[in-house]
N, C-alpha and C positions, 0 to 999 in steps of 0.2 A: 576378045574380048570381052565384056559384057556389062557396062554402065550400071553402076546403079544408082537407083530411082529413089530419091528422096523424099517422104510422104510431109506434107505440111498439117499436121493437129487442128484440129480444130480446137479454138480459143476455150476452155473450162470458166463456164459461169455457172458459180457456187451461188454468187448471190438471186432474191428470190424478190426483189424489192431494186427495180428501176428510179433510178433520181435524174427528176431534171434541173439544171441548173443555167441560169442568166447572170450576168454581170451589174444587172441594176432591175430595183423591182419594175419599172417601167420598161423595159426592153422586150421585143415580141421576138427575140430572138436565142436559141440560148443551145445547148449541149443536152442531152440523154445518155446516160450510163449505166450500162447494166456490165457490171464485173469488169473486163478488161476493154470491152466494146464501149464505143464512144459515138453518136452518130446526131449530129446537125438538127434542130428543129425547131419548127416555128410555134408560137404561142399567142396567147391573146392581145388584139390590137393597143389594150392600155397595162397589158403587165402582166403580173403577178400580185394577188392580193388575196389578203387574209379575211377581207370583211363582200365578198364574191357576192354579189347583185342581180339576179335577172338582167339581161338586156346587159351588161355593163362593160362587157370586152373583156374582161379579166379571166385569168387562168388562175384558179383558187390553189392557192398555198396550202402547203399537207401532204401527210399520205392515203391514197383512196385504193383503195383495192381491185383488183382486176375482177369484173364480175362474169362479160362474156364476152367475146368475140361472134360479129357478123361481119358476112362475105357478101357482094355479087358472085353468084352462081354461075351469069355469063359471061361474067367478066375473068374468071379464071376457076382456079381447081379450089374444094375445099380448103384452107389453111390446114396444117400437118398437126393440129391442136388436139384431135379424139373430139371428144363430143359435145363441147362449149361452142365447136362452132354452128352459127343460124344462118341459115339463108336471108335476106334480102329478099324482100318481093316487092311488086311495083305499088303494093299498096301499105309498104312497113312507113313505119313512122316515130314521132316520138315529139308528147305533149310538151310545150312552152306555155300554156297558157295560165297564169301566176293562179287565177281563181278557179279552173277547173279541178275536178276532183281527180284527174289523170294525170296533173301537172307531175312533172319529171317522170313518165313511164312510157312503153310502147304503148303503139294505138295502130289502131289501121284507117287509112286513109279512105273514102271522103271522113273527114271529124268535122264536126260541128264547133270547134275551140280551133283556134291558133297551135300548130301543130307543123314540127320540120318535117320535109318528104326526104328519107332514106334513100328512095333507088332516083339516086339524081345524076343528069347527063353529062354532070363535068368530071366522074370521076374519084373525088375528092372522100365519098365515102365507100366506094369498091372492096374499102376491109377498114373495118370499123373495133374498136378497142372499146369497149364499156367501162369507164370507171364508176365506184361507186362513191359519188361526189351526191350531197342532199339526199341519198338515196333512204339511208334507214337512219334516224327517223324522217321526212319531208319535210321541209319547213319550204312554206308560200314565198315565193320571192328571192330565195337563197342562190336561184342559179339552176337550168338543167344541162341536160343532154351533155356532158363533159367527157368526149373522145378521145380518142388518138387515134387520126385516122389518118391517110394520105394526105400529103403537105400540096398546095400550091407551087406553081412557077416561081422562082427565088425567094420562097418561104414565105411567102407572103404572112402578113396576121393570121391567127383566127381568130372568129367571138371567142375564145377561152375555152376552147381545145389546148391540144398539143399536134401536133404535126407533121408526119416524117415522110419521108420516100416512100414508097409501097415494099421496093427493095428492102429496107429499114426493120419497116416492120412486121413483111414475111420473117427475117432473118432471127429480131425478138421472137417469136414464135416459134420458130426450129429449134434456137439453140436452147429457148426456157421454155420448155412447154407447156412449165407450172410455172410463170413470173406471178406474183402474187399482188404484186401492189405497185405502183409507181406513186412518188416525192418529191411533192414539188415546192423544192427553196430556192432563194435570191443568196 
C-alpha cells in the first residue's frame, strides 16, 4: 500500500505592499502583513508619527518604497533577491548628521560627521531593507536611516526602524522578491 504525500503549497502573495499596523500611535510593537502572511514586529520607541524628526525615536507614517537590501556576507548567504542585494562592509555607514551634505545617505567610515555604523557586532544589521523615507527629496532634520532590520530580543523598540526576526525578513524576501513598498499605519 502506497501512502500519498500531501504537499503544502507556499502561500500565494499577490500584494507588493507590506502593511505595518499597531494598536495605537504610541505602541512600539505591531504586526507586518504581506498578503496572508502576518509577522510580529518592533517599531520606534515613541510609536508612529506623521511628523518624523531626526532622533525622535518615531517610525514615520506613510508608504515608503523599498530601495535596496544590504546583508552581512560573513553571517549568511546573499538574500534570494537578485542584483538588489548589496554586501555590508566594515566601513559601511549611514549619515545622520543633519547639517551634512550626505545626510540620509550611505557613507564610508571613517567619516567626519555623525554616521551610523552598518557593520555591527549585535546582528541587528545583518540584513537591512532600506526604505525610501526622506530620500527624494531629502529634507534636513526629517529623519534618516529608516530600515527594516533584525529585531532585538523580545522585540525591543527601535530608534524609528521596523524590526522583524531574521527568519521573517528572509521569508518576506523569498516569497516576495519584488516587494515594492511598506505602508506604516496606526
